[in-house]
C-alpha positions as CSV (number, residue, x, y, z in Angstrom):
1,X,14.7,47.5,39.6
2,X,12.7,50.7,39.5
3,X,9.8,50.7,37.0
4,X,7.9,53.8,36.0
5,X,4.2,53.0,35.8
6,X,3.7,55.8,33.2
7,X,6.5,54.3,31.0
8,X,5.1,50.8,31.4
9,X,1.8,52.1,30.1
10,X,3.4,52.7,26.7
11,X,4.1,49.0,26.3
12,X,1.0,47.5,27.8
13,X,-2.3,48.4,29.6
14,X,-1.5,47.4,33.3
15,X,-4.3,47.4,36.0
16,X,-4.9,50.9,37.2
17,X,-5.4,49.7,40.7
18,X,-1.8,49.8,42.0
19,X,-2.4,47.2,44.8
20,X,-3.9,44.7,42.3
21,X,-0.9,45.2,40.0
22,X,1.6,44.7,42.8
23,X,-0.2,41.5,43.9
24,X,-0.2,40.1,40.4
25,X,3.6,40.7,40.0
26,X,4.5,39.5,43.4
27,X,2.4,36.2,43.0
28,X,4.3,35.7,39.7
29,X,7.6,35.8,41.6
30,X,8.4,39.5,40.8
31,X,8.2,40.9,44.4
32,X,7.2,44.5,44.5
33,X,8.9,45.7,47.7
34,X,7.5,49.3,47.6
35,X,5.7,51.8,45.5
36,X,6.3,55.6,45.6
37,X,4.4,58.4,43.9
38,X,6.6,60.9,42.2
39,X,6.3,64.1,44.2
40,X,4.3,66.7,42.3
41,X,5.2,70.4,42.3
42,X,2.7,73.2,42.9
43,X,0.2,73.7,40.0
44,X,1.5,77.4,40.1
45,X,4.8,76.2,38.6
46,X,4.7,76.5,34.8
47,X,7.0,76.5,31.8
48,X,8.3,80.0,31.1
49,X,10.5,81.6,28.5
50,X,13.1,84.2,29.5
51,X,12.6,87.0,26.9
52,X,15.3,89.3,28.2
53,X,18.0,89.1,31.0
54,X,20.0,92.1,32.0
55,X,22.5,92.5,34.8
56,X,21.4,94.7,37.7
57,X,24.0,97.3,38.3
58,X,25.7,97.3,41.7
59,X,24.1,94.0,42.5
60,X,26.7,91.3,41.7
61,X,25.1,88.1,40.3
62,X,21.5,89.5,40.0
63,X,19.6,89.7,36.7
64,X,16.4,91.3,35.9
65,X,14.4,89.1,33.6
66,X,11.4,89.6,31.5
67,X,9.6,86.2,31.4
68,X,6.7,85.0,29.3
69,X,4.5,82.5,31.3
70,X,1.7,82.3,28.7
71,X,-0.4,85.1,30.2
72,X,-1.4,88.2,28.3
73,X,1.6,90.2,29.7
74,X,5.1,89.1,30.5
75,X,6.4,89.5,34.1
76,X,9.6,90.8,35.6
77,X,11.5,88.4,37.9
78,X,14.8,89.0,39.6
79,X,17.1,86.0,39.3
80,X,20.4,85.2,40.9
81,X,21.3,82.1,38.9
82,X,24.4,82.3,36.8
83,X,23.0,80.2,33.9
84,X,20.0,82.4,33.0
85,X,20.0,83.8,29.5
86,X,17.5,85.2,27.1
87,X,15.7,82.6,25.1
88,X,15.9,79.8,27.6
89,X,12.9,77.8,28.8
90,X,12.7,77.1,32.5
91,X,10.4,76.4,35.4
92,X,8.6,79.5,36.8
93,X,7.0,79.5,40.2
94,X,4.2,82.1,40.1
95,X,3.1,84.2,43.2
96,X,1.0,81.8,45.3
97,X,3.2,78.7,44.6
98,X,4.5,76.7,47.5
99,X,7.9,75.1,47.1
100,X,8.8,72.4,49.6
101,X,7.4,72.6,53.1
102,X,8.2,76.2,53.9
103,X,8.8,78.4,50.9
104,X,5.9,80.5,49.6
105,X,6.5,82.4,46.5
106,X,5.0,85.9,46.4
107,X,5.5,89.2,44.7
108,X,8.3,91.1,46.4
109,X,10.9,93.7,46.0
110,X,14.6,92.6,45.4
111,X,17.3,95.2,44.8
112,X,14.6,97.9,44.6
113,X,12.9,96.1,41.8
114,X,9.6,94.3,41.7
115,X,10.0,90.5,41.3
116,X,6.8,88.7,40.3
117,X,7.7,85.1,40.7
118,X,10.8,82.8,40.9
119,X,12.9,81.0,38.3
120,X,13.6,77.6,39.9
121,X,16.4,75.1,40.2
122,X,15.5,71.4,40.2
123,X,16.6,71.2,43.8
124,X,14.1,74.0,44.8
125,X,11.4,72.0,43.0
126,X,12.3,68.9,44.9
127,X,13.2,67.0,41.7
128,X,16.8,66.3,42.6
129,X,19.8,67.8,44.6
130,X,21.2,69.9,41.7
131,X,21.4,73.5,42.9
132,X,23.9,74.7,40.3
133,X,21.5,76.8,38.3
134,X,17.8,77.2,37.3
135,X,16.2,74.2,35.5
136,X,17.0,74.2,31.8
137,X,14.0,72.9,29.8
138,X,14.0,71.9,26.1
139,X,13.2,74.5,23.5
140,X,9.9,72.7,22.5
141,X,8.5,73.0,26.1
142,X,5.1,74.8,25.8
143,X,5.1,78.2,27.5
144,X,2.5,78.3,30.2
145,X,2.0,74.5,30.6
146,X,2.1,73.1,34.1
147,X,5.5,71.7,34.9
148,X,3.7,68.6,36.3
149,X,2.3,68.0,32.9
150,X,5.4,68.8,30.9
151,X,7.5,66.4,32.9
152,X,4.8,63.8,33.4
153,X,5.2,63.9,37.2
154,X,1.9,62.2,37.8
155,X,3.6,58.8,38.0
156,X,4.2,55.9,40.4
157,X,7.5,54.1,40.7
158,X,7.5,50.4,41.5
159,X,10.6,48.9,43.2
160,X,10.7,45.3,42.1
161,X,13.1,42.8,43.6
162,X,14.2,40.3,41.1
163,X,15.8,36.9,41.7
164,X,19.2,36.4,39.9
165,X,17.6,34.1,37.3
166,X,15.2,36.7,36.0
167,X,17.5,39.0,34.1
168,X,14.8,39.1,31.4
169,X,12.8,41.5,33.7
170,X,15.5,44.1,34.0
171,X,13.7,46.4,31.6
172,X,10.5,48.1,30.9
173,X,9.7,45.5,28.1
174,X,10.5,42.7,30.5
175,X,7.9,43.8,33.0
176,X,5.4,44.6,30.3
177,X,5.7,41.0,29.0
178,X,4.9,39.7,32.5
179,X,2.0,42.1,32.9
180,X,0.7,41.0,29.4
181,X,0.9,37.3,30.4
182,X,-0.8,37.9,33.7
183,X,-3.6,40.0,32.5
184,X,-4.1,38.9,28.8
185,X,-3.7,42.5,27.6
186,X,-1.7,42.7,24.4
187,X,1.8,44.2,24.2
188,X,1.8,47.6,22.4
189,X,5.5,48.3,21.7
190,X,6.5,51.6,20.1
191,X,7.3,51.1,16.4
192,X,11.0,51.5,15.8
193,X,11.7,52.5,12.3
194,X,14.5,51.0,10.4
195,X,16.6,54.1,9.7
196,X,18.4,53.5,6.4
197,X,22.0,54.2,6.1
198,X,23.0,57.7,4.9
199,X,26.6,56.9,4.3
200,X,28.8,53.8,3.9
201,X,31.2,54.2,6.8
202,X,31.6,51.1,8.8
203,X,34.2,49.2,10.9
204,X,35.6,45.6,10.5
205,X,34.7,43.5,13.5
206,X,36.7,40.4,14.5
207,X,35.5,38.0,17.2
208,X,38.7,36.3,18.4
209,X,36.9,34.6,21.3
210,X,33.4,33.8,20.0
211,X,32.7,31.5,22.9
212,X,32.7,34.6,25.1
213,X,31.2,37.0,22.6
214,X,29.3,35.4,19.8
215,X,27.6,38.5,18.6
216,X,28.7,42.2,18.4
217,X,26.7,44.7,16.6
218,X,27.8,48.2,15.8
219,X,26.8,51.3,13.8
220,X,28.7,54.5,12.9
221,X,26.8,57.7,13.4
222,X,28.1,61.0,12.1
223,X,27.1,64.6,12.1
224,X,25.6,64.6,15.6
225,X,24.6,68.2,16.5
226,X,27.1,69.2,19.3
227,X,24.5,71.6,20.8
228,X,21.7,69.0,21.0
229,X,20.4,68.2,24.5
230,X,18.7,65.2,25.9
231,X,14.9,65.6,25.7
232,X,13.2,66.5,29.0
233,X,11.3,63.2,29.0
234,X,14.5,61.1,28.6
235,X,16.4,63.0,31.4
236,X,13.3,62.7,33.7
237,X,12.8,59.0,33.1
238,X,16.5,58.4,33.8
239,X,16.3,60.4,37.0
240,X,13.3,58.4,38.2
241,X,15.3,55.2,37.6
242,X,18.3,56.5,39.5
243,X,20.5,57.4,36.6
244,X,22.2,60.8,36.3
245,X,21.9,62.6,32.9
246,X,25.3,62.9,31.3
247,X,24.7,64.0,27.7
248,X,22.6,63.1,24.8
249,X,24.5,60.1,23.5
250,X,25.2,58.5,26.8
251,X,21.6,59.2,27.9
252,X,20.3,57.5,24.9
253,X,22.3,54.4,25.5
254,X,21.1,54.3,29.1
255,X,17.5,54.9,28.1
256,X,17.6,51.9,25.6
257,X,19.2,49.8,28.4
258,X,16.3,50.6,30.7
259,X,13.7,50.1,28.0
260,X,15.0,46.9,26.4
261,X,17.4,45.5,28.9
262,X,20.4,45.6,26.4
263,X,23.4,47.4,27.8
264,X,25.1,49.7,25.1
265,X,28.2,51.7,24.8
266,X,29.2,54.6,22.5
267,X,32.9,55.1,21.4
268,X,34.3,58.3,20.1
269,X,34.9,57.4,16.4
270,X,38.1,59.4,15.8
271,X,39.9,57.6,18.6
272,X,39.4,54.1,17.2
273,X,42.4,52.7,15.2
274,X,41.0,51.0,12.1
275,X,38.8,48.3,13.5
276,X,37.2,46.4,16.4
277,X,38.5,43.2,17.9
278,X,36.8,41.4,20.7
279,X,39.6,39.4,22.3
280,X,41.2,38.5,25.6
281,X,43.8,40.9,27.0
282,X,47.4,40.1,26.9
283,X,49.9,40.2,29.8
284,X,51.0,43.8,30.7
285,X,48.0,45.6,29.1
286,X,46.2,48.3,31.0
287,X,43.3,50.7,30.5
288,X,42.2,54.0,32.1
289,X,38.4,53.6,32.6
290,X,35.6,56.2,32.4
291,X,35.8,56.7,36.1
292,X,39.6,57.7,35.6
293,X,40.7,54.6,37.3
294,X,43.8,53.1,35.7
295,X,43.6,49.3,35.8
296,X,46.0,46.6,35.0
297,X,44.2,44.0,33.0
298,X,44.7,40.4,34.1
299,X,45.7,38.2,31.2
300,X,42.6,36.7,29.6
301,X,40.3,39.6,30.5
302,X,37.7,39.9,27.7
303,X,38.2,43.4,26.2
304,X,37.0,45.5,23.2
305,X,40.1,46.6,21.4
306,X,41.0,48.4,18.2
307,X,44.1,47.4,16.2
308,X,46.4,49.1,18.8
309,X,45.1,48.6,22.3
310,X,42.1,47.8,24.5
311,X,39.5,50.5,24.5
312,X,36.9,48.9,26.9
313,X,36.5,46.0,29.3
314,X,33.8,44.0,27.6
315,X,30.4,44.3,29.3
316,X,31.9,46.2,32.2
317,X,33.1,49.7,31.4
318,X,34.5,51.8,28.6
319,X,37.9,53.5,28.4
320,X,38.5,57.2,29.0
321,X,40.4,57.7,25.7
322,X,37.4,56.8,23.6
323,X,34.7,58.4,25.8
324,X,32.2,60.7,24.1
325,X,31.5,64.2,25.2
326,X,28.8,66.8,24.5
327,X,31.0,68.0,21.6
328,X,31.4,64.6,20.0
329,X,30.0,64.5,16.4
330,X,31.0,61.0,15.3
331,X,30.4,57.9,17.4
332,X,30.5,54.1,17.0
333,X,27.5,52.5,18.9
334,X,28.0,49.0,20.4
335,X,25.5,46.4,21.4
336,X,26.8,42.9,22.2
337,X,26.0,39.6,23.7
338,X,28.5,38.4,26.2
339,X,28.6,35.0,28.0
340,X,27.4,35.8,31.5
341,X,30.4,34.0,33.3
342,X,32.9,35.8,31.1
343,X,31.7,39.1,32.5
344,X,30.8,38.2,36.1
345,X,34.0,36.7,37.1
346,X,36.3,39.5,35.9
347,X,34.0,42.3,37.2
348,X,34.1,40.8,40.6
349,X,37.9,40.4,40.5
350,X,38.3,44.1,39.6
351,X,35.7,45.2,42.1
352,X,33.6,46.8,39.4
353,X,29.7,46.7,39.5
354,X,27.9,48.6,36.8
355,X,24.4,48.6,35.4
356,X,25.8,46.7,32.4
357,X,27.6,44.1,34.6
358,X,24.3,43.6,36.5
359,X,22.5,42.7,33.4
360,X,25.2,40.8,31.5
361,X,25.9,38.5,34.4
362,X,22.3,37.6,34.6
363,X,22.0,37.0,30.9
364,X,20.5,39.2,28.2
365,X,18.6,38.2,25.1
366,X,21.3,37.0,22.6
367,X,19.1,38.2,19.7
368,X,18.2,41.7,21.1
369,X,21.4,43.6,19.9
370,X,20.2,44.9,16.4
371,X,16.9,46.0,17.9
372,X,18.8,48.1,20.5
373,X,21.0,49.6,17.8
374,X,17.9,50.6,15.7
375,X,16.2,52.2,18.7
376,X,19.3,54.2,19.7
377,X,19.7,55.2,16.0
378,X,16.1,56.4,15.9
379,X,16.5,58.6,19.0
380,X,19.8,60.1,18.1
381,X,18.7,60.8,14.5
382,X,15.5,62.5,15.9
383,X,17.1,64.6,18.6
384,X,20.6,65.1,17.3
385,X,20.3,64.8,13.5
386,X,22.7,61.8,13.5
387,X,23.5,60.3,10.1
388,X,23.7,56.5,10.4
389,X,25.9,54.2,8.4
390,X,25.1,50.5,7.8
391,X,24.5,48.2,10.8
392,X,27.7,46.1,11.2
393,X,27.4,42.7,12.8
394,X,29.8,39.9,13.6
395,X,28.1,36.7,14.7
396,X,29.3,33.2,15.5
397,X,25.9,31.3,15.4
398,X,27.3,28.0,16.7
399,X,28.3,29.8,19.9
400,X,25.0,31.5,20.5
401,X,22.8,30.0,23.2
402,X,20.3,27.6,21.5
403,X,16.8,26.9,22.9
404,X,15.8,23.2,22.7
405,X,12.3,22.0,23.0
406,X,11.3,20.8,26.5
407,X,8.8,18.0,27.0
408,X,6.1,18.9,29.5
409,X,4.4,15.6,30.5
410,X,0.7,15.6,31.4
411,X,1.3,13.0,34.1
412,X,4.0,15.0,35.9
413,X,2.1,18.3,35.6
414,X,-1.0,16.8,37.3
415,X,1.1,15.1,39.9
416,X,2.9,18.2,41.0
417,X,-0.1,20.5,40.8
418,X,-2.4,18.1,42.5
419,X,-5.1,18.9,40.1
420,X,-5.8,18.6,36.3
421,X,-5.9,21.7,34.2
422,X,-7.7,21.7,30.8
423,X,-5.2,21.2,28.0
424,X,-6.3,24.5,26.4
425,X,-5.6,26.4,29.6
426,X,-2.0,24.9,29.8
427,X,-1.3,25.7,26.1
428,X,-2.7,29.3,26.4
429,X,-0.8,29.9,29.6
430,X,2.5,28.9,28.1
431,X,1.8,30.9,24.9
432,X,1.0,34.0,26.9
433,X,4.6,33.7,28.1
434,X,5.8,33.8,24.5
435,X,6.5,30.0,24.5
436,X,6.3,28.1,21.3
437,X,4.1,25.2,22.1
438,X,3.3,22.0,20.1
439,X,0.9,19.3,21.3
440,X,2.2,15.8,21.3
441,X,-0.5,13.4,22.3
442,X,-1.3,14.3,26.0
443,X,2.0,16.1,26.4
444,X,3.4,19.4,25.2
445,X,6.7,20.2,23.4
446,X,7.7,23.7,24.5
447,X,10.5,26.0,23.2
448,X,11.2,29.0,25.5
449,X,11.8,32.5,24.0
450,X,15.4,33.5,23.7
451,X,15.2,35.9,26.6
452,X,14.0,33.3,29.1
453,X,17.3,31.9,30.0
454,X,15.8,30.7,33.4
455,X,13.7,28.0,31.5
456,X,15.7,25.0,30.6
457,X,14.0,22.0,32.2
458,X,10.5,20.6,32.7
459,X,10.2,21.8,36.2
460,X,10.9,25.3,35.1
461,X,7.7,25.2,33.1
462,X,5.6,24.0,36.0
């Protein structure tokens, strides 16, 4: 699990000493296998705006661009990228910048014209291996600002190796909770507004197998701006965590997964027939997945279906027919709780391993789904003008995991630890882990939080 220190700081105030932070997490059972600083680019690389772009006659593929870099006068730059256009914001390497190990940017003559800098691709900047064109920044990028500052490149990535029972830590908020418990610093989660419904469109949801899926939450979003792009900070955070940017809707669902630990999916609304059924597949059913693979569904596979056919393998991968694209303007968001064994077994049988499977098979918080829907709604309303309908929820409460109180006996605690901790320290330590603690004589009655699926017995508390 890759964790951005910069992103973590939005949720808690971790120690600034990276060695100390890594030691704390490792001693708590969250082994930090490595830390890597995000490579910075030259301070001579800034945000620029292409004012004009004109084809240079008799020089195929070359454009003469007039670029504003925040200085008193604009500069002319010759660019060979096919995606350059007037009005775009991009990364500009000014004369004196060093790119990579060998390339030094300087003023030079190209096609007989003076070129005073370089418009850069993300590959040339060392950000990734995309060399298909120059880096396209959002319209709100401040001209003249250092690219390091704009993209927040002054960051450290922690590679944390988690044991299979700690699925609650497969997110920024999960690690933030641990840091809070270890340091005593309070959690400072971003406030997620409850975006009220702008229309009444919803979908009926039927849970045919509530023992495998006791909660399914959805929300219809309409009027998404098809020209909206993922904000630079979302694309950059996904990149650092090893996830490729696809498009705004998919990027937002992945962003929420990394932030909260709740896998999500978005269906193209106009491809769904009448309603949603969470059921087991029938003999002979098949589905073409997002990766274009056609799979025959073994009878009994848990699927998300409409009134006609399966549209996704539950908790594993969506179907191609209902896939969203950059032009999709109406979507149905999904956040669900699936029983871990219902996902893991089928995913292994089909040879499918996705980020969603990785989390569902380890167990997600069965009460997190609505929060994830609200967060995704907030981001899509903010960046794409999405108009949300009501939150739709189907829940079988008797099938949701319940957390019983665990008796922690003073005598057993003392015997295993070989020492006697003050009662107030025991209670405070458990409460820092978000445990609900009641004192019962010399013992404690402890109810773990919903997300701590690894805590079920007395020895788990010790």
